[in-house]
C-alpha positions as a Markdown table, in Angstrom:
| # | Residue | x | y | z |
|---|---|---|---|---|
| 1 | Unk | -98.0 | -75.2 | 27.0 |
| 2 | Unk | -94.6 | -74.8 | 25.2 |
| 3 | Unk | -93.3 | -77.1 | 22.6 |
| 4 | Unk | -89.4 | -77.2 | 22.3 |
| 5 | Unk | -88.8 | -73.8 | 24.1 |
| 6 | Unk | -89.8 | -72.4 | 27.4 |
| 7 | Unk | -92.0 | -69.3 | 27.7 |
| 8 | Unk | -90.4 | -65.9 | 27.4 |
| 9 | Unk | -87.3 | -67.4 | 25.7 |
| 10 | Unk | -86.2 | -66.4 | 22.2 |
| 11 | Unk | -83.2 | -67.3 | 19.9 |
| 12 | Unk | -79.8 | -68.1 | 21.4 |
| 13 | Unk | -81.4 | -69.0 | 24.7 |
| 14 | Unk | -81.9 | -65.4 | 25.9 |
| 15 | Unk | -85.1 | -64.1 | 27.4 |
| 16 | Unk | -86.8 | -61.1 | 26.0 |
| 17 | Unk | -85.7 | -59.0 | 29.0 |
| 18 | Unk | -82.1 | -59.6 | 28.2 |
| 19 | Unk | -82.5 | -58.8 | 24.6 |
| 20 | Unk | -84.0 | -55.4 | 25.4 |
| 21 | Unk | -81.0 | -54.6 | 27.8 |
| 22 | Unk | -78.5 | -55.5 | 25.1 |
| 23 | Unk | -80.2 | -53.3 | 22.6 |
| 24 | Unk | -80.2 | -50.3 | 25.0 |
| 25 | Unk | -76.4 | -50.8 | 25.6 |
| 26 | Unk | -75.7 | -50.9 | 21.9 |
| 27 | Unk | -77.7 | -47.7 | 21.3 |
| 28 | Unk | -75.9 | -45.9 | 24.1 |
| 29 | Unk | -72.5 | -46.9 | 22.7 |
| 30 | Unk | -73.5 | -45.6 | 19.3 |
| 31 | Unk | -74.6 | -42.2 | 20.7 |
| 32 | Unk | -71.3 | -41.9 | 22.7 |
| 33 | Unk | -69.2 | -42.7 | 19.7 |
| 34 | Unk | -71.0 | -40.2 | 17.5 |
| 35 | Unk | -70.4 | -37.4 | 20.1 |
| 36 | Unk | -66.7 | -38.2 | 20.4 |
| 37 | Unk | -66.4 | -38.2 | 16.6 |
| 38 | Unk | -68.2 | -34.9 | 16.3 |
| 39 | Unk | -65.9 | -33.3 | 18.9 |
| 40 | Unk | -62.9 | -34.5 | 17.1 |
| 41 | Unk | -64.1 | -33.1 | 13.8 |
| 42 | Unk | -65.6 | -29.9 | 15.2 |
| 43 | Unk | -63.8 | -28.4 | 18.2 |
| 44 | Unk | -65.8 | -26.4 | 20.6 |
| 45 | Unk | -65.9 | -22.6 | 20.2 |
| 46 | Unk | -63.9 | -22.1 | 23.4 |
| 47 | Unk | -61.0 | -24.2 | 22.1 |
| 48 | Unk | -60.9 | -22.1 | 18.9 |
| 49 | Unk | -60.6 | -18.8 | 20.8 |
| 50 | Unk | -57.8 | -20.3 | 22.9 |
| 51 | Unk | -55.8 | -21.2 | 19.8 |
| 52 | Unk | -56.3 | -17.7 | 18.4 |
| 53 | Unk | -55.1 | -16.1 | 21.7 |
| 54 | Unk | -51.8 | -18.0 | 21.6 |
| 55 | Unk | -49.1 | -15.7 | 20.0 |
| 56 | Unk | -47.8 | -16.8 | 16.7 |
| 57 | Unk | -44.2 | -17.8 | 16.8 |
| 58 | Unk | -42.1 | -14.7 | 15.8 |
| 59 | Unk | -40.2 | -15.0 | 12.6 |
| 60 | Unk | -36.5 | -14.8 | 13.3 |
| 61 | Unk | -35.0 | -11.5 | 11.9 |
| 62 | Unk | -32.6 | -11.7 | 9.1 |
| 63 | Unk | -29.1 | -11.9 | 10.6 |
| 64 | Unk | -26.7 | -9.0 | 10.0 |
| 65 | Unk | -23.5 | -10.3 | 8.5 |
| 66 | Unk | -20.3 | -9.4 | 10.2 |
| 67 | Unk | -17.8 | -7.8 | 7.8 |
| 68 | Unk | -20.8 | -7.2 | 5.4 |
| 69 | Unk | -20.2 | -4.6 | 2.6 |
| 70 | Unk | -21.4 | -1.1 | 3.2 |
| 71 | Unk | -23.9 | 0.7 | 1.0 |
| 72 | Unk | -20.9 | 1.9 | -1.0 |
| 73 | Unk | -20.3 | -1.7 | -2.0 |
| 74 | Unk | -23.7 | -3.4 | -2.3 |
| 75 | Unk | -23.9 | -7.2 | -2.5 |
| 76 | Unk | -26.6 | -9.9 | -2.3 |
| 77 | Unk | -26.9 | -9.1 | 1.4 |
| 78 | Unk | -27.2 | -5.3 | 1.4 |
| 79 | Unk | -28.9 | -2.8 | -0.8 |
| 80 | Unk | -29.5 | 0.9 | -1.1 |
| 81 | Unk | -32.9 | 2.5 | -0.6 |
| 82 | Unk | -34.8 | 2.3 | -3.8 |
| 83 | Unk | -32.7 | -0.4 | -5.3 |
| 84 | Unk | -34.3 | -3.6 | -6.5 |
| 85 | Unk | -34.1 | -6.3 | -3.8 |
| 86 | Unk | -31.4 | -8.8 | -4.6 |
| 87 | Unk | -32.5 | -12.4 | -5.1 |
| 88 | Unk | -31.0 | -13.7 | -1.9 |
| 89 | Unk | -31.9 | -10.8 | 0.4 |
| 90 | Unk | -34.8 | -11.4 | 2.8 |
| 91 | Unk | -37.0 | -8.6 | 4.2 |
| 92 | Unk | -38.0 | -9.1 | 7.9 |
| 93 | Unk | -41.6 | -10.1 | 8.5 |
| 94 | Unk | -44.1 | -7.4 | 9.6 |
| 95 | Unk | -45.1 | -9.6 | 12.5 |
| 96 | Unk | -41.6 | -10.3 | 13.6 |
| 97 | Unk | -40.1 | -8.0 | 16.3 |
| 98 | Unk | -37.7 | -5.5 | 14.8 |
| 99 | Unk | -34.3 | -6.1 | 16.3 |
| 100 | Unk | -32.0 | -3.1 | 16.6 |
| 101 | Unk | -29.6 | -3.1 | 13.7 |
| 102 | Unk | -26.2 | -4.5 | 14.5 |
| 103 | Unk | -23.1 | -2.5 | 13.5 |
| 104 | Unk | -21.0 | -4.6 | 11.2 |
| 105 | Unk | -17.3 | -5.0 | 12.2 |
| 106 | Unk | -15.3 | -2.4 | 10.3 |
| 107 | Unk | -12.9 | -3.8 | 7.7 |
| 108 | Unk | -10.3 | -1.8 | 5.7 |
| 109 | Unk | -12.7 | -1.8 | 2.7 |
| 110 | Unk | -15.5 | -0.2 | 4.8 |
| 111 | Unk | -13.4 | 2.7 | 6.1 |
| 112 | Unk | -14.3 | 6.0 | 4.5 |
| 113 | Unk | -12.3 | 6.6 | 1.4 |
| 114 | Unk | -9.4 | 8.9 | 2.2 |
| 115 | Unk | -7.6 | 11.1 | -0.3 |
| 116 | Unk | -4.9 | 9.2 | -2.0 |
| 117 | Unk | -1.7 | 9.6 | -0.1 |
| 118 | Unk | 1.3 | 10.9 | -2.1 |
| 119 | Unk | 3.8 | 8.3 | -2.9 |
| 120 | Unk | 6.9 | 8.3 | -0.7 |
| 121 | Unk | 9.3 | 10.9 | -1.9 |
| 122 | Unk | 6.6 | 12.7 | -3.9 |
| 123 | Unk | 6.9 | 15.8 | -1.8 |
| 124 | Unk | 10.6 | 16.6 | -2.1 |
| 125 | Unk | 10.1 | 20.2 | -0.8 |
| 126 | Unk | 9.6 | 18.8 | 2.7 |
| 127 | Unk | 13.0 | 17.0 | 2.6 |
| 128 | Unk | 15.2 | 19.5 | 0.8 |
| 129 | Unk | 18.1 | 20.6 | 3.0 |
| 130 | Unk | 18.1 | 24.3 | 3.8 |
| 131 | Unk | 21.6 | 25.5 | 2.7 |
| 132 | Unk | 23.3 | 28.5 | 4.2 |
| 133 | Unk | 22.7 | 31.9 | 2.6 |
| 134 | Unk | 25.3 | 31.6 | -0.2 |
| 135 | Unk | 25.8 | 34.7 | -2.4 |
| 136 | Unk | 24.6 | 34.1 | -5.9 |
| 137 | Unk | 28.0 | 35.0 | -7.4 |
| 138 | Unk | 29.9 | 32.5 | -5.2 |
| 139 | Unk | 30.7 | 29.1 | -6.8 |
| 140 | Unk | 29.1 | 26.1 | -5.1 |
| 141 | Unk | 30.2 | 22.4 | -5.0 |
| 142 | Unk | 27.9 | 19.5 | -4.3 |
| 143 | Unk | 29.6 | 16.4 | -2.8 |
| 144 | Unk | 27.5 | 13.3 | -3.2 |
| 145 | Unk | 28.4 | 10.1 | -1.3 |
| 146 | Unk | 27.0 | 7.0 | -3.1 |
| 147 | Unk | 26.6 | 3.4 | -1.8 |
| 148 | Unk | 25.5 | 4.5 | 1.6 |
| 149 | Unk | 24.3 | 1.8 | 4.0 |
| 150 | Unk | 26.3 | -1.2 | 2.9 |
| 151 | Unk | 29.4 | -0.5 | 5.0 |
| 152 | Unk | 27.6 | 0.7 | 8.2 |
| 153 | Unk | 30.6 | 2.0 | 10.0 |
| 154 | Unk | 31.9 | 4.1 | 7.2 |
| 155 | Unk | 28.3 | 5.2 | 6.4 |
| 156 | Unk | 28.2 | 6.6 | 10.0 |
| 157 | Unk | 31.4 | 8.5 | 9.3 |
| 158 | Unk | 29.8 | 10.0 | 6.1 |
| 159 | Unk | 26.8 | 11.1 | 8.1 |
| 160 | Unk | 29.2 | 12.9 | 10.5 |
| 161 | Unk | 30.4 | 15.0 | 7.5 |
| 162 | Unk | 29.0 | 18.6 | 7.2 |
| 163 | Unk | 25.2 | 18.7 | 6.6 |
| 164 | Unk | 25.6 | 20.2 | 3.1 |
| 165 | Unk | 27.1 | 16.9 | 1.9 |
| 166 | Unk | 24.4 | 14.9 | -0.1 |
| 167 | Unk | 24.1 | 11.2 | 0.8 |
| 168 | Unk | 22.8 | 8.7 | -1.7 |
| 169 | Unk | 21.4 | 5.6 | 0.1 |
| 170 | Unk | 21.6 | 2.2 | -1.6 |
| 171 | Unk | 18.0 | 1.0 | -2.1 |
| 172 | Unk | 18.7 | -2.5 | -1.0 |
| 173 | Unk | 20.7 | -1.5 | 2.2 |
| 174 | Unk | 19.4 | -3.1 | 5.4 |
| 175 | Unk | 17.4 | -1.1 | 7.8 |
| 176 | Unk | 17.1 | 1.7 | 5.2 |
| 177 | Unk | 14.4 | 3.9 | 6.8 |
| 178 | Unk | 16.3 | 4.1 | 10.1 |
| 179 | Unk | 19.5 | 5.1 | 8.2 |
| 180 | Unk | 17.5 | 7.7 | 6.2 |
| 181 | Unk | 16.0 | 9.1 | 9.4 |
| 182 | Unk | 19.4 | 9.4 | 11.0 |
| 183 | Unk | 20.9 | 11.1 | 7.9 |
| 184 | Unk | 18.0 | 13.5 | 7.7 |
| 185 | Unk | 18.5 | 14.3 | 11.4 |
| 186 | Unk | 22.1 | 15.3 | 10.5 |
| 187 | Unk | 20.7 | 17.8 | 8.0 |
| 188 | Unk | 21.7 | 15.9 | 4.9 |
| 189 | Unk | 19.8 | 15.9 | 1.6 |
| 190 | Unk | 19.2 | 12.4 | 0.4 |
| 191 | Unk | 19.0 | 10.5 | -2.9 |
| 192 | Unk | 17.9 | 7.0 | -3.7 |
| 193 | Unk | 20.8 | 5.1 | -5.2 |
| 194 | Unk | 19.0 | 2.8 | -7.7 |
| 195 | Unk | 20.9 | -0.2 | -9.1 |
| 196 | Unk | 20.8 | -0.5 | -12.9 |
| 197 | Unk | 22.3 | -2.9 | -15.4 |
| 198 | Unk | 26.0 | -2.4 | -16.3 |
| 199 | Unk | 27.6 | -3.1 | -19.6 |
| 200 | Unk | 29.9 | -5.7 | -18.0 |
| 201 | Unk | 27.8 | -8.8 | -17.3 |
| 202 | Unk | 30.3 | -9.9 | -14.7 |
| 203 | Unk | 29.4 | -6.9 | -12.6 |
| 204 | Unk | 26.4 | -7.4 | -10.3 |
| 205 | Unk | 24.4 | -4.2 | -9.6 |
| 206 | Unk | 22.6 | -5.9 | -6.8 |
| 207 | Unk | 18.9 | -6.8 | -5.9 |
| 208 | Unk | 16.1 | -5.0 | -7.6 |
| 209 | Unk | 18.3 | -3.7 | -10.5 |
| 210 | Unk | 16.6 | -2.2 | -13.6 |
| 211 | Unk | 17.5 | -4.1 | -16.7 |
| 212 | Unk | 17.1 | -3.6 | -20.4 |
| 213 | Unk | 15.1 | -6.9 | -20.5 |
| 214 | Unk | 12.2 | -5.2 | -18.5 |
| 215 | Unk | 9.3 | -3.6 | -20.2 |
| 216 | Unk | 7.8 | -0.3 | -19.1 |
| 217 | Unk | 5.4 | -1.9 | -16.6 |
| 218 | Unk | 8.2 | -3.9 | -15.0 |
| 219 | Unk | 10.4 | -0.9 | -14.7 |
| 220 | Unk | 7.7 | 1.0 | -12.9 |
| 221 | Unk | 7.1 | -1.9 | -10.6 |
| 222 | Unk | 10.8 | -2.4 | -9.8 |
| 223 | Unk | 11.2 | 1.4 | -9.1 |
| 224 | Unk | 8.2 | 1.3 | -6.9 |
| 225 | Unk | 9.7 | -1.6 | -4.9 |
| 226 | Unk | 12.9 | 0.4 | -4.5 |
| 227 | Unk | 11.3 | 3.6 | -3.5 |
| 228 | Unk | 8.1 | 2.8 | -1.6 |
| 229 | Unk | 9.7 | 1.1 | 1.4 |
| 230 | Unk | 11.3 | 4.3 | 2.7 |
| 231 | Unk | 11.0 | 8.1 | 2.6 |
| 232 | Unk | 13.1 | 11.3 | 2.9 |
| 233 | Unk | 14.8 | 11.5 | -0.5 |
| 234 | Unk | 14.6 | 14.3 | -3.1 |
| 235 | Unk | 15.5 | 12.2 | -6.2 |
| 236 | Unk | 17.5 | 9.3 | -7.5 |
| 237 | Unk | 20.8 | 8.6 | -9.2 |
| 238 | Unk | 22.0 | 5.4 | -10.9 |
| 239 | Unk | 24.3 | 2.8 | -9.3 |
| 240 | Unk | 26.3 | 1.3 | -12.2 |
| 241 | Unk | 23.8 | 1.4 | -15.2 |
| 242 | Unk | 26.2 | 1.9 | -18.1 |
| 243 | Unk | 24.0 | -0.4 | -20.2 |
| 244 | Unk | 20.6 | 0.6 | -18.9 |
| 245 | Unk | 21.0 | 4.4 | -18.9 |
| 246 | Unk | 22.1 | 4.2 | -22.6 |
| 247 | Unk | 18.7 | 2.8 | -23.5 |
| 248 | Unk | 16.4 | 5.7 | -24.3 |
| 249 | Unk | 13.1 | 3.8 | -24.2 |
| 250 | Unk | 13.9 | 2.4 | -20.7 |
| 251 | Unk | 15.0 | 5.8 | -19.4 |
| 252 | Unk | 11.8 | 7.3 | -20.7 |
| 253 | Unk | 10.0 | 4.8 | -18.4 |
| 254 | Unk | 12.2 | 5.8 | -15.5 |
| 255 | Unk | 11.5 | 9.5 | -16.1 |
| 256 | Unk | 7.7 | 8.8 | -16.2 |
| 257 | Unk | 7.9 | 7.4 | -12.7 |
| 258 | Unk | 10.1 | 10.2 | -11.4 |
| 259 | Unk | 7.7 | 12.8 | -12.9 |
| 260 | Unk | 4.8 | 11.2 | -11.1 |
| 261 | Unk | 6.6 | 11.3 | -7.8 |
| 262 | Unk | 8.0 | 14.8 | -8.1 |
| 263 | Unk | 11.6 | 13.6 | -7.9 |
| 264 | Unk | 14.9 | 14.9 | -9.5 |
| 265 | Unk | 17.4 | 12.9 | -11.6 |
| 266 | Unk | 21.1 | 13.0 | -10.9 |
| 267 | Unk | 22.8 | 11.3 | -13.8 |
| 268 | Unk | 26.0 | 9.6 | -12.4 |
| 269 | Unk | 27.3 | 9.4 | -16.0 |
| 270 | Unk | 28.7 | 6.0 | -15.8 |
| 271 | Unk | 28.7 | 6.0 | -19.6 |
| 272 | Unk | 29.2 | 8.8 | -22.0 |
| 273 | Unk | 26.2 | 7.4 | -23.9 |
| 274 | Unk | 23.7 | 8.0 | -21.2 |
| 275 | Unk | 20.2 | 8.9 | -22.4 |
| 276 | Unk | 19.2 | 10.1 | -18.9 |
| 277 | Unk | 19.5 | 13.9 | -19.5 |
| 278 | Unk | 17.6 | 13.8 | -22.9 |
| 279 | Unk | 14.8 | 11.6 | -21.3 |
| 280 | Unk | 14.6 | 14.0 | -18.3 |
| 281 | Unk | 14.3 | 17.0 | -20.5 |
| 282 | Unk | 11.5 | 15.5 | -22.6 |
| 283 | Unk | 9.6 | 14.4 | -19.5 |
| 284 | Unk | 10.0 | 17.7 | -17.6 |
| 285 | Unk | 12.0 | 16.1 | -14.8 |
| 286 | Unk | 14.5 | 18.4 | -13.0 |
| 287 | Unk | 18.0 | 17.0 | -13.6 |
| 288 | Unk | 21.7 | 17.4 | -12.7 |
| 289 | Unk | 24.7 | 15.5 | -14.1 |
| 290 | Unk | 27.9 | 14.5 | -12.4 |
| 291 | Unk | 31.1 | 16.4 | -13.3 |
| 292 | Unk | 33.8 | 14.6 | -11.4 |
| 293 | Unk | 34.3 | 11.1 | -9.9 |
| 294 | Unk | 36.4 | 11.4 | -6.8 |
| 295 | Unk | 37.6 | 7.9 | -6.2 |
| 296 | Unk | 37.8 | 5.7 | -9.3 |
| 297 | Unk | 41.4 | 5.3 | -8.2 |
| 298 | Unk | 41.5 | 4.8 | -4.5 |
| 299 | Unk | 44.7 | 6.4 | -3.5 |
| 300 | Unk | 45.2 | 9.6 | -1.5 |
| 301 | Unk | 47.0 | 11.3 | -4.4 |
| 302 | Unk | 44.3 | 10.3 | -6.9 |
| 303 | Unk | 41.4 | 11.4 | -4.7 |
| 304 | Unk | 43.2 | 14.7 | -3.9 |
| 305 | Unk | 43.7 | 15.4 | -7.6 |
| 306 | Unk | 40.0 | 14.8 | -8.3 |
| 307 | Unk | 39.0 | 17.1 | -5.5 |
| 308 | Unk | 41.1 | 19.8 | -7.1 |
| 309 | Unk | 39.4 | 19.1 | -10.4 |
| 310 | Unk | 36.0 | 19.5 | -8.7 |
| 311 | Unk | 36.9 | 22.8 | -7.1 |
| 312 | Unk | 38.2 | 24.1 | -10.5 |
| 313 | Unk | 35.0 | 23.0 | -12.2 |
| 314 | Unk | 32.9 | 24.9 | -9.6 |
| 315 | Unk | 34.9 | 28.1 | -10.1 |
| 316 | Unk | 34.7 | 27.9 | -13.9 |
| 317 | Unk | 31.1 | 27.0 | -14.3 |
| 318 | Unk | 29.7 | 28.5 | -11.0 |
| 319 | Unk | 28.7 | 25.0 | -9.8 |
| 320 | Unk | 29.9 | 21.5 | -9.9 |
| 321 | Unk | 28.8 | 18.0 | -8.7 |
| 322 | Unk | 31.4 | 15.5 | -7.5 |
| 323 | Unk | 30.5 | 11.9 | -6.6 |
| 324 | Unk | 32.5 | 9.7 | -4.2 |
| 325 | Unk | 32.0 | 6.6 | -2.0 |
| 326 | Unk | 32.4 | 5.9 | 1.7 |
| 327 | Unk | 35.9 | 4.5 | 1.2 |
| 328 | Unk | 38.5 | 5.2 | 3.8 |
| 329 | Unk | 40.7 | 7.2 | 1.5 |
| 330 | Unk | 37.8 | 9.3 | 0.3 |
| 331 | Unk | 36.5 | 10.1 | 3.8 |
| 332 | Unk | 39.9 | 11.2 | 5.0 |
| 333 | Unk | 40.5 | 13.4 | 1.9 |
| 334 | Unk | 37.0 | 15.0 | 2.1 |
| 335 | Unk | 37.4 | 15.7 | 5.8 |
| 336 | Unk | 40.6 | 17.6 | 5.1 |
| 337 | Unk | 39.3 | 19.4 | 2.0 |
| 338 | Unk | 36.1 | 20.6 | 3.7 |
| 339 | Unk | 38.1 | 22.4 | 6.4 |
| 340 | Unk | 39.6 | 24.8 | 3.8 |
| 341 | Unk | 36.9 | 24.9 | 1.0 |
| 342 | Unk | 35.4 | 28.3 | 2.1 |
| 343 | Unk | 38.9 | 29.8 | 2.2 |
| 344 | Unk | 39.3 | 28.9 | -1.5 |
| 345 | Unk | 36.3 | 30.8 | -2.6 |
| 346 | Unk | 33.9 | 27.9 | -3.0 |
| 347 | Unk | 30.9 | 26.9 | -0.8 |
| 348 | Unk | 29.7 | 23.4 | -0.1 |
| 349 | Unk | 26.0 | 23.0 | -1.1 |
| 350 | Unk | 23.4 | 20.3 | -1.3 |
| 351 | Unk | 22.5 | 18.9 | -4.7 |
| 352 | Unk | 19.3 | 21.0 | -4.8 |
| 353 | Unk | 21.3 | 24.2 | -4.7 |
| 354 | Unk | 23.3 | 23.2 | -7.8 |
| 355 | Unk | 20.0 | 22.3 | -9.5 |
| 356 | Unk | 18.5 | 25.7 | -8.8 |
| 357 | Unk | 21.5 | 27.5 | -10.1 |
| 358 | Unk | 21.6 | 25.5 | -13.3 |
| 359 | Unk | 17.9 | 25.9 | -13.9 |
| 360 | Unk | 18.3 | 29.7 | -13.4 |
| 361 | Unk | 21.3 | 29.7 | -15.8 |
| 362 | Unk | 19.2 | 27.9 | -18.4 |
| 363 | Unk | 16.4 | 30.3 | -18.0 |
| 364 | Unk | 18.7 | 33.3 | -18.5 |
| 365 | Unk | 20.2 | 31.7 | -21.6 |
């Protein structure tokens, strides 16, 4: 007989059979949870092998920089064999696939170093005119036409003169190299007519003129600007320059540049105080000086008289240098004179022939 509860009932109104069943379910759930937790913390051996069989991601190779310096110019991105590795350089991983090296794009700095090219005008032997075979005892006259290239029509007429006439091209003339090429094709020997500061400040020598206000470095730079843009000349002479050529220090700088380029110096002698010859002698620069100006006075009579003076100077000294310009009166007078020059016992010759004869005369003295 039960008092307050029926037989086989326990707490919460459940029978003993139901309590056993609930206990079994709880035990099973605990076992299952433990298995899952163990698998999570300790993967099966098969899973580990699968992970190891998967290839490791390859490390990306260090990119080759385009326009990178060559071994001749190491940087943080390139190095020579045996050099300490620069801080920012990265060696490819041993596990990473070795990509074939890319060839950097060539840049001017990467090209093989060539032998320094001579400065334009530095090989005058290649542009000297080849004069006719003139007997050594025959007087020679060099005619130099300055200011070439400014008046193009008259410059063309000067180019049409006999090949032994020397032409001096203004360094700021337009289309200078084309004019030089045409004059050389006509057989003429060429000079660079370099503007220099005159005594009269009202006179303008033109662009790129050498002035006494320049120091040595500035003179070298200005000369280089006048000479490097074209080729074909054997030397230089001064355009104006009565003030500049009288300055020995500045003329020393000019001669230093000419010496380095293998050029000759024709002193136009626009002043009796020119230091050009003394500076050339000291520097070892071959030099010639002007004897006669043909057209200071631009009349037919005056030019004719100066031509006679030039012929007389050639006969008395064995050689002479006359400078003129492509003025109408000068071109007409020269054309007439050159027809009869040989008959008067004088040969027309380029400036280099006068230079050779004067050097030989100095050597004999």
